[in-house]
C-alpha positions as CSV (number, residue, x, y, z in Angstrom):
1,M,-22.0,-53.8,-17.2
2,P,-24.4,-50.4,-16.7
3,K,-23.3,-46.4,-15.0
4,T,-23.6,-46.5,-11.5
5,S,-23.8,-43.5,-9.6
6,A,-22.7,-42.2,-6.0
7,L,-27.0,-42.9,-5.1
8,D,-26.6,-46.6,-5.6
9,K,-23.4,-46.6,-3.9
10,I,-25.2,-46.3,-0.5
11,D,-27.2,-48.8,0.5
12,N,-29.7,-45.8,2.9
13,I,-29.8,-42.6,1.5
14,A,-30.1,-41.2,5.1
15,D,-25.4,-41.8,5.0
16,F,-25.6,-39.6,2.0
17,Q,-24.3,-35.4,3.1
18,F,-26.2,-33.1,1.6
19,P,-24.3,-29.7,0.6
20,D,-23.9,-27.2,3.7
21,A,-27.6,-24.2,2.4
22,D,-24.8,-22.3,1.7
23,F,-22.8,-23.6,-0.7
24,F,-26.0,-22.8,-3.8
25,K,-26.2,-19.0,-3.0
26,K,-23.8,-15.8,-4.3
27,P,-20.3,-15.0,-2.9
28,P,-21.4,-11.4,-1.9
29,K,-19.6,-8.8,-4.6
30,S,-17.1,-7.5,-1.9
31,E,-15.3,-11.3,-1.4
32,V,-15.4,-11.5,-5.9
33,R,-14.1,-8.3,-6.2
34,E,-11.8,-9.2,-3.5
35,Y,-10.6,-13.6,-5.5
36,R,-10.3,-11.1,-8.6
37,V,-8.1,-8.6,-7.3
38,K,-6.8,-11.0,-6.0
39,E,-6.6,-14.0,-7.9
40,G,-5.0,-11.3,-11.1
41,N,-7.9,-11.6,-13.7
42,K,-7.6,-12.2,-18.0
43,H,-6.9,-7.8,-18.0
44,N,-4.5,-7.9,-14.6
45,S,-1.7,-6.6,-17.6
46,A,-3.7,-4.1,-19.5
47,Y,-4.9,-3.2,-15.6
48,T,-1.1,-2.2,-15.1
49,A,-0.2,-0.7,-19.5
50,Y,-3.9,1.2,-18.4
51,I,-1.5,2.7,-15.3
52,K,1.3,3.5,-17.0
53,W,-1.0,5.2,-20.1
54,S,-2.3,7.3,-18.2
55,A,0.5,8.5,-15.7
56,M,1.3,10.0,-19.1
57,P,0.7,13.7,-20.4
58,K,-2.2,13.7,-22.0
59,D,0.3,14.9,-25.4
60,L,1.9,11.9,-25.0
61,R,-0.4,9.7,-24.7
62,D,-0.8,6.8,-27.7
63,P,-4.0,5.9,-27.9
64,K,-5.1,9.1,-27.3
65,T,-7.5,8.7,-25.7
66,K,-9.9,5.4,-23.2
67,T,-12.1,4.0,-25.5
68,M,-8.8,4.0,-27.7
69,F,-6.9,2.4,-25.2
70,E,-9.5,-0.1,-25.0
71,K,-10.0,-1.7,-27.8
72,T,-6.2,-1.4,-28.3
73,W,-7.0,-4.0,-25.7
74,K,-9.3,-6.1,-26.9
75,L,-11.2,-4.5,-22.9
76,P,-15.1,-4.2,-23.2
77,K,-16.4,-0.9,-23.2
78,G,-16.2,1.2,-20.6
79,Y,-13.9,-1.0,-18.6
80,C,-10.9,1.9,-18.0
81,Y,-14.0,3.1,-15.6
82,T,-13.2,-0.1,-13.7
83,F,-9.5,0.0,-13.3
84,E,-10.2,3.3,-12.2
85,K,-12.1,2.1,-8.5
86,R,-9.4,-0.4,-7.7
87,A,-8.4,1.0,-4.6
88,D,-4.5,1.1,-5.7
89,F,-5.2,2.3,-9.0
90,Y,-4.3,6.1,-7.9
91,E,-1.0,5.0,-5.7
92,K,0.9,3.2,-8.6
93,K,-0.9,5.8,-11.0
94,M,1.7,9.3,-9.0
95,K,4.3,5.8,-8.3
96,Y,5.3,5.9,-12.3
97,F,4.3,9.7,-13.1
98,W,7.2,10.0,-10.9
99,D,8.9,7.4,-12.3
100,W,9.2,9.3,-15.7
101,V,8.7,13.0,-14.4
102,M,12.4,11.9,-12.6
103,D,13.4,9.7,-16.0
104,K,13.4,12.8,-18.1
105,F,15.0,15.2,-15.5
106,P,18.5,15.0,-16.0
107,D,17.5,16.5,-19.6
108,V,15.2,19.4,-18.6
109,V,18.0,20.4,-15.6
110,H,20.4,20.6,-19.6
111,A,17.9,21.5,-21.4
112,V,17.2,24.6,-19.1
113,Y,21.8,25.1,-18.8
114,R,22.2,24.9,-22.3
115,R,19.2,27.8,-22.2
116,A,21.0,29.7,-19.2
117,I,24.7,30.1,-20.8
118,T,23.6,31.2,-23.9
119,N,22.5,34.4,-21.8
120,S,19.1,33.9,-21.2
121,T,18.5,34.6,-17.7
122,A,14.8,33.9,-17.1
123,D,16.6,30.0,-17.4
124,A,19.4,31.0,-15.5
125,R,17.4,31.5,-13.3
126,I,15.3,28.5,-13.1
127,F,18.4,26.8,-12.9
128,A,19.3,28.3,-9.9
129,D,16.5,28.0,-8.6
130,L,17.0,24.0,-8.7
131,V,20.6,24.5,-7.8
132,K,19.4,25.7,-4.4
133,Q,17.3,23.7,-3.7
134,R,19.4,20.8,-4.1
135,M,21.5,22.4,-1.6
136,E,18.5,22.8,0.6
137,S,17.8,19.1,0.8
138,F,21.4,19.0,2.6
139,A,21.0,22.0,4.5
140,P,21.9,20.0,8.6
141,P,19.2,19.9,10.4
142,K,18.4,23.5,12.3
143,A,17.2,22.4,16.7
144,K,15.0,24.5,18.2
145,M,14.7,25.1,21.7
146,T,11.1,24.6,23.4
147,P,11.2,26.8,27.3
148,F,11.2,24.3,29.8
149,V,8.9,26.1,32.8
150,M,7.6,24.4,35.7
151,V,6.0,26.7,37.9
152,G,6.0,26.6,41.9
153,V,9.6,24.8,41.5
154,P,13.2,26.2,42.7
155,Q,15.2,25.7,40.2
156,D,17.9,23.7,42.0
157,K,15.4,20.8,42.0
158,I,15.4,21.5,38.3
159,N,18.3,21.8,37.8
160,A,19.5,18.6,39.9
161,L,16.8,16.6,37.0
162,F,19.0,17.8,34.7
163,T,22.6,17.2,36.2
164,P,24.1,13.7,35.0
165,E,25.9,11.6,37.7
166,G,29.4,12.6,38.6
167,Y,28.8,16.1,37.5
168,E,30.5,19.0,39.6
169,E,29.8,22.2,38.6
170,A,32.5,24.7,38.2
171,Q,32.8,26.9,40.7
172,E,33.8,30.5,38.9
173,A,37.3,31.8,40.2
174,E,39.1,35.4,39.8
175,L,41.6,35.4,37.2
176,A,43.9,38.4,38.2
177,D,45.5,41.0,36.4
178,D,49.5,40.5,35.9
179,K,50.1,44.8,35.4
């Protein structure tokens, strides 16, 4: 039995629907980039690892350089720069950085405290400043009053605007001196 193609099944070539001319065009790079970021690519786990790696202090990074990182993750040479061009890179990097800082913060405060109790005035000052900053964050907000002046409007009309209904003004009374 001979092989038949889709064209053999069509009686009239006019019935065959050709694809649109745009079908064969390459999509713009911006659409490709959006698709790759949205759908993910084979380097997403390396991207997350690179963000965490770059958020660490340089002394604590392992591997020490970008090229060594690329070799460890089997990335093409210079691929870390494409990671840095992503729109969410710096936002995620700062999130990981502050997560790391807050993870280490209790240990740092404890080390400062231990040195402060051994008569280290500089560390005692640092510890006191840390406590002061924390206490100030719990302080109630101070109310600011802005003066309100309407030029050319009598004061009784202004008072009427801000006086609730059913409110009666208190009369001043003179107190009798008991002697």
